[in-house]
C-alpha positions in Angstrom: -24.8 101.8 -61.6 -27.2 104.0 -63.2 -28.1 107.6 -62.3 -31.2 106.7 -60.3 -29.2 104.2 -58.0 -26.5 106.8 -57.4 -29.1 109.4 -56.4 -30.8 106.9 -54.0 -27.5 106.2 -52.3 -26.7 109.9 -52.0 -30.1 110.5 -50.4 -29.6 107.7 -47.9 -26.1 109.0 -47.0 -27.5 112.6 -46.6 -30.2 111.2 -44.3 -27.6 109.3 -42.2 -25.4 112.4 -41.9 -28.4 114.5 -40.8 -29.3 112.0 -38.2 -25.7 112.0 -36.9 -25.7 115.8 -36.8 -28.9 115.8 -34.9 -27.5 113.5 -32.3 -24.4 115.7 -31.9 -26.5 118.9 -31.5 -29.3 119.7 -29.1 -31.8 119.7 -32.0 -31.8 123.5 -32.4 -28.7 123.6 -34.4 -26.4 124.4 -31.5 -23.7 122.1 -30.5 -24.4 120.0 -27.5 -22.4 120.8 -24.5 -19.5 118.6 -23.6 -19.3 117.3 -20.0 -17.6 119.6 -17.5 -13.9 119.2 -17.0 -12.6 117.7 -13.8 -11.8 120.2 -11.1 -8.3 121.6 -11.1 -5.9 120.2 -8.5 -5.1 122.7 -5.8 -2.0 122.7 -3.6 -2.0 123.1 0.1 -0.4 126.2 1.7 2.2 123.9 3.2 3.1 122.4 -0.2 3.5 125.9 -1.7 5.7 126.9 1.3 7.9 123.9 0.8 8.4 124.7 -2.9 9.1 128.4 -2.1 11.7 127.4 0.5 13.4 125.0 -1.8 13.5 127.7 -4.6 15.0 130.2 -2.2 17.7 127.8 -1.3 18.5 127.2 -5.0 18.7 131.0 -5.6 20.9 131.5 -2.5 23.4 129.0 -3.9 23.5 130.9 -7.2 23.7 134.3 -5.7 26.2 133.4 -3.1 28.9 136.1 -3.0 32.3 135.3 -4.5 35.0 134.3 -2.2 37.0 137.2 -1.0 40.5 137.5 -2.4 41.8 139.5 0.6 45.2 138.5 1.6 45.9 137.1 -1.9 47.9 140.1 -3.2 51.1 139.7 -5.1 54.3 140.6 -3.4 56.3 143.6 -4.8 59.0 141.1 -6.0 56.4 139.0 -7.9 54.9 142.2 -9.4 58.3 143.3 -10.5 59.1 139.9 -12.0 55.8 139.9 -14.0 56.4 143.5 -15.2 59.9 142.6 -16.4 58.7 139.6 -18.3 56.0 141.6 -20.0 58.4 144.4 -21.0 60.7 141.7 -22.5 57.7 140.3 -24.5 56.9 143.8 -25.8 60.4 144.6 -26.9 60.7 141.2 -28.7 57.3 141.9 -30.4 58.4 145.4 -31.5 61.7 144.0 -32.9 59.6 141.3 -34.8 57.4 144.0 -36.3 60.3 146.2 -37.5 61.8 143.3 -39.4 
């Protein structure tokens, strides 16, 4: 290809691109408007109420108060037994540290 043929090809390509640009714009250089978007879906009040009620139920399960431990106290004998076992552990630990 010589220079003249290359220039002719470039001119035809430029003309084709200008035509494509003209088709995409309104002719004044501004982009043509795209078609309007479809309307957003709306939810009925009943549907929103159902969703709100379900969410409230889920939160009620999460925020449910902890079971009461009333009546589950240790007897004095059990407390004394635990205390004695802990004191024994501490004395053994102190002896191990002194060695």
